[in-house]
PALO-772512 format. One line per 5 residues: number of its first residue (from 1); their letters; for each residue x, z, y of C-alpha. Coordinates in steps of 0.5 Angstrom, whole numbers, plus 500, padded with zeros to 3 digits. Example, Ala and Ser with C-alpha at 12.3 -4.5 7.8 and 13.67 -1.06 7.14 Angstrom:
REM residues 2
1) AS) 525,516,491; 527,514,498
This chain:
REM residues 1047
1) XXXXX) 282,819,723; 281,826,725; 281,824,732; 276,819,731; 271,823,727
6) XXXXX) 271,828,733; 270,823,738; 264,820,734; 261,828,734; 262,828,741
11) XXXXX) 259,822,742; 253,824,738; 253,831,742; 253,827,749; 248,822,747
16) XXXXX) 243,827,744; 244,831,751; 243,825,755; 237,822,752; 232,823,746
21) XXXXX) 234,819,740; 241,819,741; 244,812,741; 241,805,743; 235,803,739
26) XXXXX) 237,796,740; 230,794,742; 231,796,749; 232,789,751; 225,787,748
31) XXXXX) 221,792,751; 218,792,757; 216,799,757; 224,801,757; 227,798,763
36) XXXXX) 233,804,763; 236,809,759; 240,815,763; 241,811,769; 243,815,775
41) XXXXX) 238,817,779; 235,813,785; 238,814,792; 240,810,798; 246,806,799
46) XXXXX) 252,811,801; 259,813,799; 262,820,799; 269,820,803; 274,825,802
51) XXXXX) 274,827,810; 271,825,816; 277,820,818; 276,816,812; 268,816,813
56) XXXXX) 269,814,820; 273,808,817; 268,806,812; 273,803,808; 271,805,801
61) XXXXX) 276,801,797; 281,805,800; 278,812,799; 281,816,793; 274,817,791
66) XXXXX) 274,810,789; 277,806,783; 275,798,782; 273,795,776; 274,788,778
71) XXXXX) 279,784,775; 280,781,768; 276,784,762; 277,782,755; 271,778,753
76) XXXXX) 267,775,747; 261,770,748; 256,768,743; 251,763,743; 245,767,740
81) XXXXX) 243,774,740; 244,775,733; 251,773,733; 253,779,738; 258,784,735
86) XXXXX) 255,790,733; 262,794,734; 264,791,741; 264,798,744; 269,802,738
91) XXXXX) 275,805,740; 279,802,734; 276,795,735; 282,790,735; 280,785,741
96) XXXXX) 287,782,741; 283,775,739; 278,776,745; 278,771,751; 278,774,758
101) XXXXX) 274,773,764; 274,776,771; 269,781,774; 265,779,778; 264,772,775
106) XXXXX) 258,768,772; 259,766,765; 257,759,766; 262,758,772; 268,760,767
111) XXXXX) 267,756,761; 261,760,757; 255,756,757; 252,751,762; 248,753,769
116) XXXXX) 240,752,768; 236,750,774; 228,751,773; 223,752,779; 217,754,776
121) XXXXX) 218,757,769; 223,761,765; 230,758,763; 228,757,756; 222,752,759
126) XXXXX) 220,747,754; 225,750,748; 221,757,747; 214,759,748; 213,765,752
131) XXXXX) 211,771,748; 213,777,753; 216,782,751; 220,778,746; 225,772,749
136) XXXXX) 229,767,744; 234,769,740; 237,762,740; 241,760,746; 240,767,748
141) XXXXX) 248,768,750; 251,775,749; 257,777,753; 261,783,750; 266,786,755
146) XXXXX) 272,791,754; 277,794,759; 282,800,759; 282,804,765; 286,810,767
151) XXXXX) 282,815,771; 286,818,777; 289,825,775; 286,828,781; 279,826,779
156) XXXXX) 280,831,773; 274,836,773; 270,831,778; 263,828,777; 265,820,776
161) XXXXX) 259,815,777; 260,808,774; 257,802,779; 256,795,776; 253,791,782
166) XXXXX) 249,786,779; 249,785,771; 244,779,769; 240,780,765; 241,787,763
171) XXXXX) 247,792,761; 249,797,755; 254,801,757; 259,805,752; 265,809,754
176) XXXXX) 270,811,749; 266,809,744; 260,813,746; 253,810,748; 252,812,756
181) XXXXX) 246,808,758; 242,802,759; 239,798,765; 235,792,767; 233,789,774
186) XXXXX) 239,785,775; 239,785,782; 240,792,783; 246,796,782; 246,799,775
191) XXXXX) 249,806,776; 251,811,770; 254,818,770; 260,817,765; 263,824,767
196) XXXXX) 261,827,760; 265,821,756; 271,820,760; 278,824,759; 284,824,762
201) XXXXX) 289,818,762; 286,812,759; 279,810,758; 275,805,754; 269,802,758
206) XXXXX) 265,797,754; 259,793,755; 254,788,753; 249,784,756; 244,779,754
211) XXXXX) 243,772,758; 235,774,757; 231,780,756; 224,782,757; 226,783,764
216) XXXXX) 227,776,765; 220,775,765; 220,779,772; 226,774,774; 223,767,774
221) XXXXX) 226,766,781; 227,759,784; 235,758,783; 240,757,778; 239,761,772
226) XXXXX) 246,764,771; 249,770,767; 254,775,767; 257,780,773; 256,779,780
231) XXXXX) 258,783,786; 262,789,786; 263,794,780; 267,800,781; 267,808,779
236) XXXXX) 267,813,784; 268,821,784; 265,827,787; 265,834,786; 262,835,780
241) XXXXX) 258,842,782; 257,841,790; 255,834,793; 249,831,797; 245,827,792
246) XXXXX) 241,823,797; 240,822,804; 234,818,807; 233,817,814; 227,815,818
251) XXXXX) 228,813,826; 222,813,831; 221,812,838; 216,816,842; 214,817,849
256) XXXXX) 213,809,851; 218,807,846; 223,811,851; 226,817,846; 228,817,839
261) XXXXX) 227,821,834; 231,822,827; 228,825,821; 234,826,816; 231,828,809
266) XXXXX) 237,830,804; 237,833,797; 243,837,795; 247,840,789; 251,846,789
271) XXXXX) 248,850,795; 252,847,800; 252,848,808; 252,841,811; 254,839,818
276) XXXXX) 250,833,821; 253,830,827; 250,824,830; 255,819,834; 254,814,839
281) XXXXX) 257,807,838; 263,810,842; 264,815,837; 262,821,842; 257,826,839
286) XXXXX) 251,826,842; 247,831,837; 249,835,831; 246,841,827; 248,845,821
291) XXXXX) 243,846,815; 245,852,809; 242,850,803; 243,856,799; 236,857,797
296) XXXXX) 234,850,797; 236,843,794; 233,839,799; 231,840,806; 229,836,813
301) XXXXX) 233,835,819; 230,833,826; 234,830,832; 231,828,839; 235,823,844
306) XXXXX) 232,822,851; 232,815,853; 236,813,847; 239,806,846; 235,802,841
311) XXXXX) 236,797,835; 234,790,835; 236,784,833; 238,782,840; 242,788,841
316) XXXXX) 243,792,835; 246,798,837; 248,803,832; 249,810,832; 253,814,826
321) XXXXX) 250,820,822; 256,824,819; 253,829,813; 259,833,812; 258,837,806
326) XXXXX) 262,844,805; 263,849,800; 266,856,802; 268,853,809; 272,847,806
331) XXXXX) 270,840,806; 267,837,800; 265,830,802; 263,826,808; 257,821,808
336) XXXXX) 257,816,814; 250,812,815; 249,807,820; 243,809,824; 239,804,829
341) XXXXX) 233,807,833; 227,803,832; 220,803,831; 216,798,827; 208,797,827
346) XXXXX) 202,793,827; 198,793,833; 192,788,835; 194,783,829; 201,783,831
351) XXXXX) 208,785,828; 211,790,834; 218,792,834; 220,797,839; 213,795,842
356) XXXXX) 214,788,843; 211,782,839; 217,779,836; 218,772,834; 220,771,827
361) XXXXX) 225,766,827; 227,766,820; 230,763,814; 230,765,806; 237,766,804
366) XXXXX) 239,766,796; 245,769,794; 249,763,792; 256,760,792; 258,753,790
371) XXXXX) 264,756,786; 262,763,784; 254,762,783; 251,769,784; 257,772,786
376) XXXXX) 258,771,794; 264,774,797; 264,779,803; 267,773,807; 262,768,805
381) XXXXX) 256,773,807; 260,774,814; 260,766,814; 252,766,813; 251,771,818
386) XXXXX) 255,767,823; 251,761,822; 245,764,823; 247,767,829; 250,761,832
391) XXXXX) 243,757,830; 239,762,833; 236,765,827; 234,772,828; 231,774,821
396) XXXXX) 232,773,814; 228,774,808; 232,776,801; 229,771,797; 227,773,792
401) XXXXX) 231,780,790; 235,785,793; 242,782,796; 249,785,796; 248,792,799
406) XXXXX) 254,789,804; 249,784,806; 244,789,809; 250,793,813; 252,786,816
411) XXXXX) 245,785,818; 245,792,821; 251,791,825; 250,784,828; 243,784,828
416) XXXXX) 238,780,824; 231,783,822; 230,783,814; 224,782,810; 227,786,804
421) XXXXX) 224,783,798; 224,786,791; 227,783,785; 220,781,782; 217,774,780
426) XXXXX) 213,772,774; 211,765,777; 211,762,770; 205,765,768; 201,763,774
431) XXXXX) 197,767,779; 190,768,776; 187,774,773; 188,771,766; 196,771,767
436) XXXXX) 200,776,763; 203,779,769; 196,781,771; 196,786,765; 198,793,764
441) XXXXX) 204,791,760; 208,788,767; 206,794,771; 211,799,770; 217,794,771
446) XXXXX) 213,792,777; 213,799,780; 220,801,778; 223,794,781; 220,796,788
451) XXXXX) 222,803,787; 229,801,786; 229,797,792; 226,801,797; 230,807,795
456) XXXXX) 236,804,795; 235,800,802; 231,805,806; 236,807,811; 238,800,814
461) XXXXX) 235,799,821; 235,792,820; 230,792,814; 223,792,818; 219,789,812
466) XXXXX) 218,791,805; 216,785,800; 214,787,793; 216,780,790; 214,773,790
471) XXXXX) 209,769,786; 206,773,781; 199,775,780; 196,779,785; 192,785,782
476) XXXXX) 192,793,780; 200,792,779; 201,791,786; 196,795,788; 200,801,785
481) XXXXX) 207,798,788; 203,798,795; 201,805,795; 207,808,792; 211,804,798
486) XXXXX) 206,806,803; 206,813,801; 214,813,801; 215,810,807; 210,809,812
491) XXXXX) 214,807,817; 215,800,815; 209,794,814; 209,791,807; 209,784,805
496) XXXXX) 206,781,799; 205,773,800; 200,773,794; 196,778,797; 194,773,802
501) XXXXX) 189,776,806; 187,782,801; 189,790,801; 196,789,798; 199,786,804
506) XXXXX) 200,788,812; 202,781,813; 198,774,812; 204,770,809; 201,765,805
511) XXXXX) 207,759,804; 207,752,806; 201,752,811; 200,746,815; 200,747,823
516) XXXXX) 193,745,823; 192,751,818; 196,755,822; 192,754,828; 185,755,825
521) XXXXX) 188,762,823; 191,763,829; 184,762,833; 180,765,828; 176,771,830
526) XXXXX) 173,773,822; 175,780,820; 179,777,814; 184,773,819; 186,779,823
531) XXXXX) 193,780,820; 199,777,823; 201,770,821; 208,770,819; 209,765,813
536) XXXXX) 214,767,808; 216,760,807; 215,754,811; 218,748,813; 221,746,807
541) XXXXX) 228,743,808; 230,739,802; 234,733,803; 233,729,810; 227,734,812
546) XXXXX) 224,738,817; 220,733,821; 214,737,825; 218,743,826; 216,743,833
551) XXXXX) 209,743,832; 210,749,828; 213,753,834; 209,750,839; 203,754,836
556) XXXXX) 207,760,835; 209,760,843; 201,759,844; 198,764,839; 200,771,839
561) XXXXX) 197,772,832; 202,767,830; 209,770,830; 213,765,826; 216,765,819
566) XXXXX) 222,764,814; 224,757,813; 225,755,806; 231,755,805; 238,757,808
571) XXXXX) 243,754,804; 243,748,798; 244,752,792; 248,746,789; 255,747,785
576) XXXXX) 261,744,785; 262,739,780; 265,733,777; 262,727,774; 264,723,767
581) XXXXX) 268,719,772; 272,724,775; 268,723,782; 266,730,785; 259,732,786
586) XXXXX) 254,737,788; 250,739,782; 243,740,780; 238,740,774; 240,736,769
591) XXXXX) 248,735,771; 250,739,765; 246,737,759; 239,735,758; 237,743,757
596) XXXXX) 234,743,764; 233,735,765; 226,736,768; 223,733,774; 225,739,778
601) XXXXX) 232,735,779; 235,737,786; 229,742,788; 234,747,789; 238,744,794
606) XXXXX) 233,745,800; 237,748,805; 239,746,812; 246,748,811; 250,745,806
611) XXXXX) 253,749,799; 259,749,803; 256,752,809; 256,745,813; 250,743,818
616) XXXXX) 245,738,815; 242,734,821; 236,738,821; 240,745,822; 240,742,830
621) XXXXX) 233,742,830; 232,749,827; 237,751,833; 234,748,838; 227,750,836
626) XXXXX) 229,757,835; 233,758,842; 231,763,846; 232,760,853; 227,755,856
631) XXXXX) 227,751,862; 220,748,866; 221,743,871; 218,745,878; 221,739,882
636) XXXXX) 227,736,879; 229,731,885; 231,737,889; 233,741,883; 228,746,882
641) XXXXX) 227,749,875; 224,755,872; 228,759,867; 224,763,862; 228,768,857
646) XXXXX) 224,768,851; 228,774,848; 224,781,848; 230,786,849; 236,783,853
651) XXXXX) 237,779,859; 241,773,861; 246,776,865; 251,774,860; 250,766,860
656) XXXXX) 251,761,865; 247,754,866; 252,748,865; 248,742,868; 250,735,868
661) XXXXX) 246,728,871; 247,722,867; 245,715,870; 244,710,865; 247,715,860
666) XXXXX) 253,716,864; 255,723,867; 256,722,874; 255,729,877; 256,736,874
671) XXXXX) 256,743,875; 255,751,873; 250,756,876; 253,762,874; 248,767,876
676) XXXXX) 242,766,872; 240,773,870; 233,773,868; 230,780,865; 227,780,858
681) XXXXX) 221,775,857; 221,774,864; 221,767,868; 225,766,874; 226,760,879
686) XXXXX) 232,757,880; 235,751,884; 241,747,881; 245,745,887; 245,737,886
691) XXXXX) 243,731,890; 241,724,888; 245,721,893; 248,715,891; 244,714,885
696) XXXXX) 241,707,883; 234,708,884; 232,703,878; 237,707,873; 234,712,868
701) XXXXX) 237,719,871; 237,724,866; 238,732,867; 242,736,862; 242,743,862
706) XXXXX) 245,748,857; 246,755,857; 253,758,855; 256,764,853; 260,768,859
711) XXXXX) 264,773,855; 264,772,848; 259,776,843; 260,777,836; 260,770,832
716) XXXXX) 259,766,839; 265,765,843; 266,764,851; 263,757,852; 258,757,846
721) XXXXX) 252,753,848; 246,757,845; 240,753,848; 239,746,852; 234,741,854
726) XXXXX) 234,734,857; 229,732,863; 228,725,866; 229,725,874; 228,718,874
731) XXXXX) 225,716,867; 227,710,863; 223,703,865; 220,701,858; 220,693,858
736) XXXXX) 223,692,865; 229,688,862; 233,684,867; 231,677,864; 233,671,867
741) XXXXX) 228,665,868; 229,663,861; 227,669,858; 234,672,856; 239,677,859
746) XXXXX) 245,676,863; 246,670,868; 243,663,867; 246,659,862; 248,652,862
751) XXXXX) 243,647,861; 246,643,855; 241,644,850; 243,647,843; 244,641,838
756) XXXXX) 239,641,832; 240,639,825; 233,639,821; 235,635,815; 230,636,809
761) XXXXX) 235,635,804; 240,640,807; 240,647,805; 239,650,812; 236,648,818
766) XXXXX) 242,649,823; 242,650,831; 249,649,834; 252,650,841; 258,649,845
771) XXXXX) 260,657,843; 255,658,837; 252,656,831; 246,659,827; 243,657,820
776) XXXXX) 237,658,817; 235,658,810; 230,653,808; 227,657,802; 227,663,805
781) XXXXX) 227,662,813; 232,667,814; 238,667,819; 243,666,814; 249,664,818
786) XXXXX) 251,666,826; 257,665,829; 260,666,836; 266,663,839; 268,662,832
791) XXXXX) 267,669,829; 261,670,824; 257,676,826; 254,676,819; 257,677,813
796) XXXXX) 259,672,808; 252,671,804; 248,676,808; 242,675,813; 238,678,818
801) XXXXX) 231,679,814; 225,683,815; 225,691,813; 219,695,811; 223,700,807
806) XXXXX) 228,706,807; 231,709,801; 226,714,800; 227,721,802; 226,727,798
811) XXXXX) 219,728,802; 217,721,801; 218,722,793; 214,729,794; 209,725,797
816) XXXXX) 209,720,792; 210,715,798; 215,711,793; 209,709,789; 203,709,794
821) XXXXX) 207,705,799; 211,701,794; 208,694,796; 213,695,802; 219,696,798
826) XXXXX) 220,688,796; 214,685,799; 213,678,797; 214,673,803; 212,666,801
831) XXXXX) 215,661,807; 209,657,809; 213,653,814; 220,653,818; 219,649,824
836) XXXXX) 224,648,830; 222,646,837; 226,646,844; 224,651,849; 226,650,857
841) XXXXX) 232,647,859; 237,651,855; 233,654,849; 231,652,842; 226,656,838
846) XXXXX) 226,656,830; 219,659,827; 218,662,820; 211,663,818; 210,667,812
851) XXXXX) 204,669,807; 205,676,804; 199,676,799; 201,683,796; 199,687,803
856) XXXXX) 194,682,805; 198,680,812; 202,674,815; 209,675,818; 212,670,823
861) XXXXX) 219,671,825; 221,667,832; 228,666,834; 229,663,841; 236,661,841
866) XXXXX) 240,661,848; 245,656,850; 250,661,850; 249,664,843; 244,669,845
871) XXXXX) 238,670,840; 231,673,842; 227,675,835; 220,676,835; 217,679,829
876) XXXXX) 210,679,828; 205,682,823; 198,680,823; 193,683,817; 188,679,814
881) XXXXX) 181,680,815; 179,686,811; 186,687,808; 187,695,807; 194,696,805
886) XXXXX) 198,702,805; 202,705,811; 210,703,811; 216,706,812; 219,702,818
891) XXXXX) 217,696,821; 224,692,823; 229,688,821; 236,689,817; 242,685,818
896) XXXXX) 248,684,813; 254,684,818; 262,684,816; 264,690,813; 269,691,819
901) XXXXX) 264,690,824; 262,698,823; 263,701,830; 257,703,834; 256,705,841
906) XXXXX) 249,706,843; 245,709,849; 239,713,845; 239,720,842; 245,723,839
911) XXXXX) 250,724,836; 246,727,830; 241,723,826; 234,724,828; 227,721,827
916) XXXXX) 221,721,831; 218,727,828; 225,731,829; 229,729,835; 228,734,840
921) XXXXX) 235,737,839; 238,730,840; 239,728,848; 239,721,850; 246,719,852
926) XXXXX) 252,714,850; 255,715,844; 260,712,839; 260,713,831; 263,709,825
931) XXXXX) 259,707,820; 262,712,815; 261,717,821; 253,716,821; 252,717,814
936) XXXXX) 250,724,812; 251,725,804; 245,729,802; 245,732,795; 241,726,793
941) XXXXX) 242,719,796; 236,718,801; 235,715,808; 240,717,813; 244,716,819
946) XXXXX) 238,713,824; 238,714,831; 231,714,836; 230,712,843; 235,707,843
951) XXXXX) 236,703,850; 241,699,847; 246,698,841; 253,695,841; 256,693,834
956) XXXXX) 263,691,834; 269,691,830; 276,694,832; 277,688,836; 271,689,840
961) XXXXX) 268,683,837; 260,683,836; 254,684,839; 249,688,843; 242,689,841
966) XXXXX) 236,691,846; 229,691,846; 222,691,850; 222,698,849; 226,704,846
971) XXXXX) 227,703,838; 231,706,832; 237,704,829; 243,705,824; 249,702,821
976) XXXXX) 252,704,815; 256,702,809; 251,702,804; 245,698,802; 238,701,802
981) XXXXX) 237,698,795; 243,702,793; 241,709,796; 234,708,794; 231,712,788
986) XXXXX) 226,707,785; 220,710,782; 222,716,779; 228,721,781; 235,719,777
991) XXXXX) 241,723,776; 244,721,782; 249,724,788; 251,721,794; 258,721,792
996) XXXXX) 257,716,787; 253,711,791; 257,704,791; 259,702,798; 256,695,800
1001) XXXXX) 261,689,802; 257,689,809; 256,694,814; 248,694,814; 245,694,821
1006) XXXXX) 238,697,821; 234,695,827; 227,698,828; 221,698,832; 219,704,829
1011) XXXXX) 221,708,822; 216,714,819; 218,721,821; 221,725,815; 216,730,814
1016) XXXXX) 217,737,811; 211,742,811; 213,742,803; 216,737,799; 212,736,793
1021) XXXXX) 205,734,795; 201,730,800; 203,735,806; 211,732,805; 209,726,808
1026) XXXXX) 210,726,816; 204,728,820; 199,723,822; 202,721,829; 209,720,826
1031) XXXXX) 207,715,820; 207,707,821; 200,704,820; 199,698,817; 196,694,823
1036) XXXXX) 198,688,828; 205,690,830; 210,686,834; 217,687,835; 221,684,840
1041) XXXXX) 229,684,841; 235,681,843; 242,680,840; 247,679,845; 254,676,843
1046) XX) 260,680,846; 266,677,849
């Protein structure tokens, strides 16, 4: 009892010393003017090691100054804030009945509550009225944590700091029953000096965190709303009296960007002597200096290096700065910091790095793991960097908050330009001056969040742009933040999307502009239009998307002012889950309960990378348009080309050119050009050593070139393809089919006409030859049976029918095409006539004529049946006079084939699915796939599997029984084990997942004259639709193709 009284007295004394008013008021979590209490002073990210050797290793986990807090904690969870235990921190509390939770770990992914997803609006949207700074009591879960740790004996007398990497939404920390402090800003580390509260041996750490606090009004980001602890949590120790408090590093380049300067600003305690050494990448000391701080607590050290090796995303050369703190001649601590010499500036309406107007080939990256949510492991981060480098991505925006500090280390090391964004978004209030977030009450938090951010990540060379946050009302609050950042760090430009063209941003970054709008700005000479255009979000990659991506990059490469942007976004935020039937799914809004069952649905699955870090089909288009090596033909018949190096800083000496020549899709010649060394941003003419001798002058002849890594680079193994293009040496002759005198393909058939059975009382009109039979339904006019050599080429009960629809994509639904184009989903087709007539010596022609009253058109299907079973189909649509129907999603036909006839071989673009507005990454060639391989499981079911520019398509079973399709001109096609109606979403989105869609009893073969592009400027407005050149207009259309049975 006496001990407990003494401890309570000690806590009162410590609290009185630490902050006014003693312990917590428990109003901090609903007070926007109190966002931290007793938080450790701001400083850059660094760790103090015990020796130079340990500092150079850089593994803080192995340092004697480090003690991990990760692991299992005692945990109590309550549903409502007013149910939280008020004695959770007491040392005599019996917590034996408490459960446990791992740290780091998100509550909702460990059995405590459900994940919630809301795009615009706060997590309680629809359940509680916004009333800042107050947040709901009901459903405001609170988690209480307790853990006993043993302080290392050799820490006695040292200063001990507690570091919690990321706690959502706040943290009240107690040690040994004493109140230590409070913090918000959940994406920044919460650090506290716990030295006054600890004792030798065992110590009780306890903290409490609320699902929602006043800080939640500043964290309305478009992602899963989760709670708990993410990232690393640990204690670190250092000398209590003598240490380095802060170190800020500012590199610069002078003398035409040749020489490097380094300003090192430090703050210290204890009047130490600090030795500074600058080591190059080989560990050689290239500069050093010593500073004696016996009279000052701060100082500046300056280095100059002549002809310095510079840091860029292309060549991320890093030096290491060691600050060795000494007292009385003894080493007290050693702080390592990576240094990259580079200069960032804006000149002439361009963002420059080291004097060059770089391209931002960027992506937005949320911190999200399909199993751990906000807690993204180091290995997952490395995986993300690897994918970015392999896809030619050179820049990342940390949307919409600061990331794990280790992410910036990786960007420094491997080379990614970072647009570093503060943890600020109040989207739910809108943008106007009447928005609550425009007012003074939000100003302190907006400023503090930017201060936390800039002070922490100041030293990273990869950070070339500061972003003040996202989607909050612009105004005086951001003017204050802008001015503070500009005064604190004049070496970097500041991005603020809501600043638009105003004074609070150095970059014009307005999101989701169309290519047309971008070009208009790029060409403008207006004074307000002279900032660099770098879209902070563009090319919305939701579902089957990213059509028209080439159009953006044609403009970037044309107009100096337009320098690129950050795709929204990198990876799907879907989580692993299981539905009520035990089917594995990737979850989105509404999958856990009806709390967030809103129109947002799968709006958090916008990545070109899957949640499991696989590639969506559009990732290949990103890689291609972001590639840094481009070829222009000079004289392809003699092998002359020009190679352009789009890199700004590195040459092409570590790449080789691998080439191949295809004759009608088949490789016939190949080779390698080893020396293609081209200087940065230069062009060189090369001759590929091939001849065209022996090639068929009537064949399509294509040249494939790809650029491969010679010696392995980080994440790029030897032989990895970084860029590729395809060129036509002899182009495909559209319409030049080798038809015989009867208008069919192949040798002239025997002259014996097929027999016709045209009896009105029969259900079908039948045409039979010696080796085939075909039947047409008299009610529908459709081909319902088609057999050759006794093998049915249509599935039982199936047919060949006109098709104007696809399973709507996320972009289709965003643009409202499921309603605007609805007439084409299942249009009424009134059969007006079904006739059969002989044609020539070996042909029978069946014609079905339809009236389509809902769209105001007539449709004619003409089937010409050759004596050997070959089928020519002509589909013709003719609008009625004055008819004004909507566009359609495709124009073609679909065949219900036997399920086992699921083997496709085709000559066209592949092997990855592609569409007319997203096909530049896929070369024309001959490919083989099964129906299951052709299906891509987007998070929500939708159109998938299509291939374009098809010359011919073979569809067979495992034994080779089937047919070939050719057409008058290149067409598109797909073959799936899914019916369009089962993949289609209907008029509104439902709670569906690709893994839940039943397979068809058929292989569904779609044969199209054309299918609409997939679009992707955004996924929620008319701009979600494909650009006009890639739409399927309602007009007179004719599609002619042949079905040729295969022996």
